[in-house]
PyMOL CGO cylinders between C-alpha atoms (Angstrom):
from pymol import cmd
from pymol.cgo import CYLINDER

trace = [
    CYLINDER, 25.54, 12.69, 6.83, 22.21, 11.10, 6.00, 0.3, 1, 1, 1, 1, 1, 1,
    CYLINDER, 22.21, 11.10, 6.00, 20.56, 13.01, 3.10, 0.3, 1, 1, 1, 1, 1, 1,
    CYLINDER, 20.56, 13.01, 3.10, 17.26, 13.35, 4.95, 0.3, 1, 1, 1, 1, 1, 1,
    CYLINDER, 17.26, 13.35, 4.95, 18.98, 15.27, 7.75, 0.3, 1, 1, 1, 1, 1, 1,
    CYLINDER, 18.98, 15.27, 7.75, 20.13, 18.14, 5.50, 0.3, 1, 1, 1, 1, 1, 1,
    CYLINDER, 20.13, 18.14, 5.50, 16.86, 20.13, 5.84, 0.3, 1, 1, 1, 1, 1, 1,
    CYLINDER, 16.86, 20.13, 5.84, 17.03, 19.69, 9.61, 0.3, 1, 1, 1, 1, 1, 1,
    CYLINDER, 17.03, 19.69, 9.61, 20.61, 20.95, 9.69, 0.3, 1, 1, 1, 1, 1, 1,
    CYLINDER, 20.61, 20.95, 9.69, 19.63, 24.00, 7.64, 0.3, 1, 1, 1, 1, 1, 1,
    CYLINDER, 19.63, 24.00, 7.64, 16.76, 24.73, 10.02, 0.3, 1, 1, 1, 1, 1, 1,
    CYLINDER, 16.76, 24.73, 10.02, 19.03, 24.41, 13.04, 0.3, 1, 1, 1, 1, 1, 1,
    CYLINDER, 19.03, 24.41, 13.04, 21.62, 26.72, 11.46, 0.3, 1, 1, 1, 1, 1, 1,
    CYLINDER, 21.62, 26.72, 11.46, 18.94, 29.29, 10.66, 0.3, 1, 1, 1, 1, 1, 1,
    CYLINDER, 18.94, 29.29, 10.66, 17.63, 29.20, 14.23, 0.3, 1, 1, 1, 1, 1, 1,
    CYLINDER, 17.63, 29.20, 14.23, 21.08, 29.65, 15.68, 0.3, 1, 1, 1, 1, 1, 1,
    CYLINDER, 21.08, 29.65, 15.68, 22.09, 32.43, 13.28, 0.3, 1, 1, 1, 1, 1, 1,
    CYLINDER, 22.09, 32.43, 13.28, 19.01, 34.49, 14.08, 0.3, 1, 1, 1, 1, 1, 1,
    CYLINDER, 19.01, 34.49, 14.08, 18.72, 36.35, 17.33, 0.3, 1, 1, 1, 1, 1, 1,
    CYLINDER, 18.72, 36.35, 17.33, 16.51, 33.80, 19.09, 0.3, 1, 1, 1, 1, 1, 1,
    CYLINDER, 16.51, 33.80, 19.09, 15.99, 33.21, 22.78, 0.3, 1, 1, 1, 1, 1, 1,
    CYLINDER, 15.99, 33.21, 22.78, 18.22, 30.42, 24.18, 0.3, 1, 1, 1, 1, 1, 1,
    CYLINDER, 18.22, 30.42, 24.18, 15.19, 28.47, 25.43, 0.3, 1, 1, 1, 1, 1, 1,
    CYLINDER, 15.19, 28.47, 25.43, 13.71, 28.53, 21.93, 0.3, 1, 1, 1, 1, 1, 1,
    CYLINDER, 13.71, 28.53, 21.93, 16.99, 27.18, 20.56, 0.3, 1, 1, 1, 1, 1, 1,
    CYLINDER, 16.99, 27.18, 20.56, 16.92, 24.34, 23.12, 0.3, 1, 1, 1, 1, 1, 1,
    CYLINDER, 16.92, 24.34, 23.12, 13.30, 23.52, 22.25, 0.3, 1, 1, 1, 1, 1, 1,
    CYLINDER, 13.30, 23.52, 22.25, 14.21, 23.52, 18.56, 0.3, 1, 1, 1, 1, 1, 1,
    CYLINDER, 14.21, 23.52, 18.56, 17.20, 21.25, 19.22, 0.3, 1, 1, 1, 1, 1, 1,
    CYLINDER, 17.20, 21.25, 19.22, 15.03, 18.78, 21.15, 0.3, 1, 1, 1, 1, 1, 1,
    CYLINDER, 15.03, 18.78, 21.15, 12.45, 18.78, 18.36, 0.3, 1, 1, 1, 1, 1, 1,
    CYLINDER, 12.45, 18.78, 18.36, 15.18, 18.28, 15.75, 0.3, 1, 1, 1, 1, 1, 1,
    CYLINDER, 15.18, 18.28, 15.75, 16.60, 15.32, 17.67, 0.3, 1, 1, 1, 1, 1, 1,
    CYLINDER, 16.60, 15.32, 17.67, 13.18, 13.67, 17.78, 0.3, 1, 1, 1, 1, 1, 1,
    CYLINDER, 13.18, 13.67, 17.78, 12.59, 14.26, 14.07, 0.3, 1, 1, 1, 1, 1, 1,
    CYLINDER, 12.59, 14.26, 14.07, 16.10, 13.06, 13.20, 0.3, 1, 1, 1, 1, 1, 1,
    CYLINDER, 16.10, 13.06, 13.20, 15.66, 9.88, 15.23, 0.3, 1, 1, 1, 1, 1, 1,
    CYLINDER, 15.66, 9.88, 15.23, 12.36, 9.17, 13.49, 0.3, 1, 1, 1, 1, 1, 1,
    CYLINDER, 12.36, 9.17, 13.49, 13.85, 9.90, 10.06, 0.3, 1, 1, 1, 1, 1, 1,
    CYLINDER, 13.85, 9.90, 10.06, 16.82, 7.62, 10.61, 0.3, 1, 1, 1, 1, 1, 1,
    CYLINDER, 16.82, 7.62, 10.61, 14.54, 4.78, 11.70, 0.3, 1, 1, 1, 1, 1, 1,
    CYLINDER, 14.54, 4.78, 11.70, 12.17, 5.20, 8.74, 0.3, 1, 1, 1, 1, 1, 1,
    CYLINDER, 12.17, 5.20, 8.74, 12.82, 2.89, 5.78, 0.3, 1, 1, 1, 1, 1, 1,
    CYLINDER, 12.82, 2.89, 5.78, 14.08, 4.61, 2.65, 0.3, 1, 1, 1, 1, 1, 1,
    CYLINDER, 14.08, 4.61, 2.65, 13.97, 1.60, 0.29, 0.3, 1, 1, 1, 1, 1, 1,
    CYLINDER, 13.97, 1.60, 0.29, 11.50, -1.20, -0.31, 0.3, 1, 1, 1, 1, 1, 1,
    CYLINDER, 11.50, -1.20, -0.31, 14.04, -3.70, 1.04, 0.3, 1, 1, 1, 1, 1, 1,
    CYLINDER, 14.04, -3.70, 1.04, 14.44, -1.71, 4.28, 0.3, 1, 1, 1, 1, 1, 1,
    CYLINDER, 14.44, -1.71, 4.28, 10.65, -1.62, 4.58, 0.3, 1, 1, 1, 1, 1, 1,
    CYLINDER, 10.65, -1.62, 4.58, 10.42, -5.40, 4.25, 0.3, 1, 1, 1, 1, 1, 1,
    CYLINDER, 10.42, -5.40, 4.25, 13.21, -5.86, 6.78, 0.3, 1, 1, 1, 1, 1, 1,
    CYLINDER, 13.21, -5.86, 6.78, 11.24, -3.69, 9.20, 0.3, 1, 1, 1, 1, 1, 1,
    CYLINDER, 11.24, -3.69, 9.20, 7.71, -5.09, 8.77, 0.3, 1, 1, 1, 1, 1, 1,
    CYLINDER, 7.71, -5.09, 8.77, 8.09, -8.57, 7.29, 0.3, 1, 1, 1, 1, 1, 1,
    CYLINDER, 8.09, -8.57, 7.29, 6.95, -10.26, 4.09, 0.3, 1, 1, 1, 1, 1, 1,
    CYLINDER, 6.95, -10.26, 4.09, 3.22, -10.79, 4.70, 0.3, 1, 1, 1, 1, 1, 1,
    CYLINDER, 3.22, -10.79, 4.70, 1.32, -9.19, 1.76, 0.3, 1, 1, 1, 1, 1, 1,
    CYLINDER, 1.32, -9.19, 1.76, -1.54, -7.97, 3.97, 0.3, 1, 1, 1, 1, 1, 1,
    CYLINDER, -1.54, -7.97, 3.97, 0.91, -6.28, 6.35, 0.3, 1, 1, 1, 1, 1, 1,
    CYLINDER, 0.91, -6.28, 6.35, 2.75, -4.64, 3.45, 0.3, 1, 1, 1, 1, 1, 1,
    CYLINDER, 2.75, -4.64, 3.45, -0.53, -3.39, 1.95, 0.3, 1, 1, 1, 1, 1, 1,
    CYLINDER, -0.53, -3.39, 1.95, -1.69, -2.07, 5.33, 0.3, 1, 1, 1, 1, 1, 1,
    CYLINDER, -1.69, -2.07, 5.33, 1.62, -0.24, 5.85, 0.3, 1, 1, 1, 1, 1, 1,
    CYLINDER, 1.62, -0.24, 5.85, 1.43, 1.50, 2.46, 0.3, 1, 1, 1, 1, 1, 1,
    CYLINDER, 1.43, 1.50, 2.46, -2.26, 2.32, 2.96, 0.3, 1, 1, 1, 1, 1, 1,
    CYLINDER, -2.26, 2.32, 2.96, -1.92, 3.60, 6.53, 0.3, 1, 1, 1, 1, 1, 1,
    CYLINDER, -1.92, 3.60, 6.53, 1.55, 5.16, 6.51, 0.3, 1, 1, 1, 1, 1, 1,
    CYLINDER, 1.55, 5.16, 6.51, 1.44, 7.04, 3.21, 0.3, 1, 1, 1, 1, 1, 1,
    CYLINDER, 1.44, 7.04, 3.21, -0.98, 9.77, 2.21, 0.3, 1, 1, 1, 1, 1, 1,
    CYLINDER, -0.98, 9.77, 2.21, -2.59, 10.35, -1.17, 0.3, 1, 1, 1, 1, 1, 1,
    CYLINDER, -2.59, 10.35, -1.17, -1.93, 13.64, -2.91, 0.3, 1, 1, 1, 1, 1, 1,
    CYLINDER, -1.93, 13.64, -2.91, -3.31, 14.50, -6.35, 0.3, 1, 1, 1, 1, 1, 1,
    CYLINDER, -3.31, 14.50, -6.35, -1.03, 14.78, -9.37, 0.3, 1, 1, 1, 1, 1, 1,
    CYLINDER, -1.03, 14.78, -9.37, -0.82, 13.16, -12.81, 0.3, 1, 1, 1, 1, 1, 1,
    CYLINDER, -0.82, 13.16, -12.81, 1.49, 10.30, -13.66, 0.3, 1, 1, 1, 1, 1, 1,
    CYLINDER, 1.49, 10.30, -13.66, 4.36, 8.89, -11.68, 0.3, 1, 1, 1, 1, 1, 1,
    CYLINDER, 4.36, 8.89, -11.68, 6.62, 11.59, -10.25, 0.3, 1, 1, 1, 1, 1, 1,
    CYLINDER, 6.62, 11.59, -10.25, 8.06, 10.27, -7.00, 0.3, 1, 1, 1, 1, 1, 1,
    CYLINDER, 8.06, 10.27, -7.00, 8.40, 6.55, -7.51, 0.3, 1, 1, 1, 1, 1, 1,
    CYLINDER, 8.40, 6.55, -7.51, 8.65, 4.12, -4.61, 0.3, 1, 1, 1, 1, 1, 1,
    CYLINDER, 8.65, 4.12, -4.61, 11.60, 5.84, -2.93, 0.3, 1, 1, 1, 1, 1, 1,
    CYLINDER, 11.60, 5.84, -2.93, 10.00, 9.27, -3.17, 0.3, 1, 1, 1, 1, 1, 1,
    CYLINDER, 10.00, 9.27, -3.17, 6.85, 8.02, -1.47, 0.3, 1, 1, 1, 1, 1, 1,
    CYLINDER, 6.85, 8.02, -1.47, 8.94, 6.33, 1.24, 0.3, 1, 1, 1, 1, 1, 1,
    CYLINDER, 8.94, 6.33, 1.24, 10.95, 9.49, 1.87, 0.3, 1, 1, 1, 1, 1, 1,
    CYLINDER, 10.95, 9.49, 1.87, 8.09, 11.91, 2.40, 0.3, 1, 1, 1, 1, 1, 1,
    CYLINDER, 8.09, 11.91, 2.40, 5.15, 9.50, 2.86, 0.3, 1, 1, 1, 1, 1, 1,
    CYLINDER, 5.15, 9.50, 2.86, 3.08, 11.19, 0.12, 0.3, 1, 1, 1, 1, 1, 1,
    CYLINDER, 3.08, 11.19, 0.12, 2.18, 10.08, -3.38, 0.3, 1, 1, 1, 1, 1, 1,
    CYLINDER, 2.18, 10.08, -3.38, -0.62, 9.72, -5.87, 0.3, 1, 1, 1, 1, 1, 1,
    CYLINDER, -0.62, 9.72, -5.87, -2.34, 6.43, -6.63, 0.3, 1, 1, 1, 1, 1, 1,
    CYLINDER, -2.34, 6.43, -6.63, 0.29, 5.48, -9.21, 0.3, 1, 1, 1, 1, 1, 1,
    CYLINDER, 0.29, 5.48, -9.21, 3.38, 6.12, -7.05, 0.3, 1, 1, 1, 1, 1, 1,
    CYLINDER, 3.38, 6.12, -7.05, 1.80, 4.42, -4.03, 0.3, 1, 1, 1, 1, 1, 1,
    CYLINDER, 1.80, 4.42, -4.03, 1.01, 1.39, -6.23, 0.3, 1, 1, 1, 1, 1, 1,
    CYLINDER, 1.01, 1.39, -6.23, 4.64, 1.35, -7.41, 0.3, 1, 1, 1, 1, 1, 1,
    CYLINDER, 4.64, 1.35, -7.41, 5.79, 1.39, -3.78, 0.3, 1, 1, 1, 1, 1, 1,
    CYLINDER, 5.79, 1.39, -3.78, 3.43, -1.46, -2.93, 0.3, 1, 1, 1, 1, 1, 1,
    CYLINDER, 3.43, -1.46, -2.93, 4.64, -3.45, -5.95, 0.3, 1, 1, 1, 1, 1, 1,
    CYLINDER, 4.64, -3.45, -5.95, 8.33, -2.91, -5.12, 0.3, 1, 1, 1, 1, 1, 1,
    CYLINDER, 8.33, -2.91, -5.12, 7.78, -3.87, -1.50, 0.3, 1, 1, 1, 1, 1, 1,
    CYLINDER, 7.78, -3.87, -1.50, 5.90, -7.03, -2.49, 0.3, 1, 1, 1, 1, 1, 1,
    CYLINDER, 5.90, -7.03, -2.49, 8.65, -7.95, -4.97, 0.3, 1, 1, 1, 1, 1, 1,
    CYLINDER, 8.65, -7.95, -4.97, 11.29, -7.34, -2.30, 0.3, 1, 1, 1, 1, 1, 1,
    CYLINDER, 11.29, -7.34, -2.30, 9.31, -9.75, -0.10, 0.3, 1, 1, 1, 1, 1, 1,
    CYLINDER, 9.31, -9.75, -0.10, 9.50, -12.41, -2.82, 0.3, 1, 1, 1, 1, 1, 1,
    CYLINDER, 9.50, -12.41, -2.82, 5.98, -12.11, -4.24, 0.3, 1, 1, 1, 1, 1, 1,
    CYLINDER, 5.98, -12.11, -4.24, 5.12, -11.95, -7.94, 0.3, 1, 1, 1, 1, 1, 1,
    CYLINDER, 5.12, -11.95, -7.94, 3.55, -8.61, -8.85, 0.3, 1, 1, 1, 1, 1, 1,
    CYLINDER, 3.55, -8.61, -8.85, 2.12, -7.29, -12.10, 0.3, 1, 1, 1, 1, 1, 1,
    CYLINDER, 2.12, -7.29, -12.10, 1.08, -3.64, -12.35, 0.3, 1, 1, 1, 1, 1, 1,
    CYLINDER, 1.08, -3.64, -12.35, -1.58, -2.89, -14.94, 0.3, 1, 1, 1, 1, 1, 1,
    CYLINDER, -1.58, -2.89, -14.94, -2.95, 0.41, -16.14, 0.3, 1, 1, 1, 1, 1, 1,
    CYLINDER, -2.95, 0.41, -16.14, -6.40, 1.04, -17.48, 0.3, 1, 1, 1, 1, 1, 1,
    CYLINDER, -6.40, 1.04, -17.48, -9.45, 3.20, -17.41, 0.3, 1, 1, 1, 1, 1, 1,
    CYLINDER, -9.45, 3.20, -17.41, -12.43, 2.28, -15.24, 0.3, 1, 1, 1, 1, 1, 1,
    CYLINDER, -12.43, 2.28, -15.24, -15.51, 1.19, -17.13, 0.3, 1, 1, 1, 1, 1, 1,
    CYLINDER, -15.51, 1.19, -17.13, -18.03, 4.00, -17.33, 0.3, 1, 1, 1, 1, 1, 1,
    CYLINDER, -18.03, 4.00, -17.33, -20.97, 1.80, -18.22, 0.3, 1, 1, 1, 1, 1, 1,
    CYLINDER, -20.97, 1.80, -18.22, -22.01, -1.71, -17.35, 0.3, 1, 1, 1, 1, 1, 1,
    CYLINDER, -22.01, -1.71, -17.35, -21.85, -4.14, -20.29, 0.3, 1, 1, 1, 1, 1, 1,
    CYLINDER, -21.85, -4.14, -20.29, -25.18, -5.14, -21.77, 0.3, 1, 1, 1, 1, 1, 1,
    CYLINDER, -25.18, -5.14, -21.77, -26.25, -8.67, -20.92, 0.3, 1, 1, 1, 1, 1, 1,
    CYLINDER, -26.25, -8.67, -20.92, -26.10, -11.12, -23.81, 0.3, 1, 1, 1, 1, 1, 1,
    CYLINDER, -26.10, -11.12, -23.81, -28.70, -13.76, -24.62, 0.3, 1, 1, 1, 1, 1, 1,
    CYLINDER, -28.70, -13.76, -24.62, -28.57, -16.48, -22.03, 0.3, 1, 1, 1, 1, 1, 1,
    CYLINDER, -28.57, -16.48, -22.03, -26.81, -14.20, -19.59, 0.3, 1, 1, 1, 1, 1, 1,
    CYLINDER, -26.81, -14.20, -19.59, -29.09, -11.83, -17.72, 0.3, 1, 1, 1, 1, 1, 1,
    CYLINDER, -29.09, -11.83, -17.72, -26.10, -10.18, -16.09, 0.3, 1, 1, 1, 1, 1, 1,
    CYLINDER, -26.10, -10.18, -16.09, -26.39, -12.33, -12.98, 0.3, 1, 1, 1, 1, 1, 1,
    CYLINDER, -26.39, -12.33, -12.98, -24.83, -15.62, -12.01, 0.3, 1, 1, 1, 1, 1, 1,
    CYLINDER, -24.83, -15.62, -12.01, -27.32, -18.51, -12.25, 0.3, 1, 1, 1, 1, 1, 1,
    CYLINDER, -27.32, -18.51, -12.25, -28.41, -19.97, -8.96, 0.3, 1, 1, 1, 1, 1, 1,
    CYLINDER, -28.41, -19.97, -8.96, -29.27, -23.67, -8.80, 0.3, 1, 1, 1, 1, 1, 1,
    CYLINDER, -29.27, -23.67, -8.80, -32.57, -24.50, -7.13, 0.3, 1, 1, 1, 1, 1, 1,
    CYLINDER, -32.57, -24.50, -7.13, -32.35, -26.43, -3.86, 0.3, 1, 1, 1, 1, 1, 1,
    CYLINDER, -32.35, -26.43, -3.86, -32.29, -30.21, -4.25, 0.3, 1, 1, 1, 1, 1, 1,
    CYLINDER, -32.29, -30.21, -4.25, -34.14, -32.48, -1.84, 0.3, 1, 1, 1, 1, 1, 1,
    CYLINDER, -34.14, -32.48, -1.84, -32.51, -35.44, -0.13, 0.3, 1, 1, 1, 1, 1, 1,
    CYLINDER, -32.51, -35.44, -0.13, -34.89, -37.82, -1.94, 0.3, 1, 1, 1, 1, 1, 1,
    CYLINDER, -34.89, -37.82, -1.94, -33.81, -36.40, -5.31, 0.3, 1, 1, 1, 1, 1, 1,
    CYLINDER, -33.81, -36.40, -5.31, -30.14, -36.85, -4.40, 0.3, 1, 1, 1, 1, 1, 1,
    CYLINDER, -30.14, -36.85, -4.40, -30.76, -40.46, -3.30, 0.3, 1, 1, 1, 1, 1, 1,
    CYLINDER, -30.76, -40.46, -3.30, -32.60, -41.25, -6.55, 0.3, 1, 1, 1, 1, 1, 1,
    CYLINDER, -32.60, -41.25, -6.55, -29.84, -39.64, -8.63, 0.3, 1, 1, 1, 1, 1, 1,
    CYLINDER, -29.84, -39.64, -8.63, -27.14, -41.55, -6.73, 0.3, 1, 1, 1, 1, 1, 1,
    CYLINDER, -27.14, -41.55, -6.73, -29.00, -44.85, -7.31, 0.3, 1, 1, 1, 1, 1, 1,
    CYLINDER, -29.00, -44.85, -7.31, -29.39, -44.07, -11.02, 0.3, 1, 1, 1, 1, 1, 1,
    CYLINDER, -29.39, -44.07, -11.02, -25.69, -43.32, -11.35, 0.3, 1, 1, 1, 1, 1, 1,
    CYLINDER, -25.69, -43.32, -11.35, -24.81, -46.30, -9.13, 0.3, 1, 1, 1, 1, 1, 1,
    CYLINDER, -24.81, -46.30, -9.13, -23.02, -44.09, -6.58, 0.3, 1, 1, 1, 1, 1, 1,
    CYLINDER, -23.02, -44.09, -6.58, -23.02, -44.85, -2.90, 0.3, 1, 1, 1, 1, 1, 1,
    CYLINDER, -23.02, -44.85, -2.90, -23.99, -41.82, -0.76, 0.3, 1, 1, 1, 1, 1, 1,
    CYLINDER, -23.99, -41.82, -0.76, -22.08, -43.10, 2.25, 0.3, 1, 1, 1, 1, 1, 1,
]
cmd.load_cgo(trace, "trace")
């Protein structure tokens, strides 16, 4: 028996053991079949995920972003498989899932940890904090420069 079906089996047993209307039991059985079919088709490892969606990094990122939900907790508790099994994880566990999926697809991945900067660094002399922008150069200036450097502009 697939390990993800155990909770469904327990629910079905509970429904049948209680004194429940037969129609309710049939509705529950239909619902359980749908859930079981979806669970069996869902990937439970990074390799199964890659086999299902392909190796494109953008597709893998989109799948993790759209098919898993963020929940708040500290540290890494679930890991990649835990996030795949219940589709929930914090930023760290979802990043681990993304990294494992990308590695399974053959990409090089490095996870880094750090704290976001709380202040912007002060500009140093000669660096006003912005990238320098070259002034526009006229065609005549380019022609004169090309002639000086003995470069043909053609």
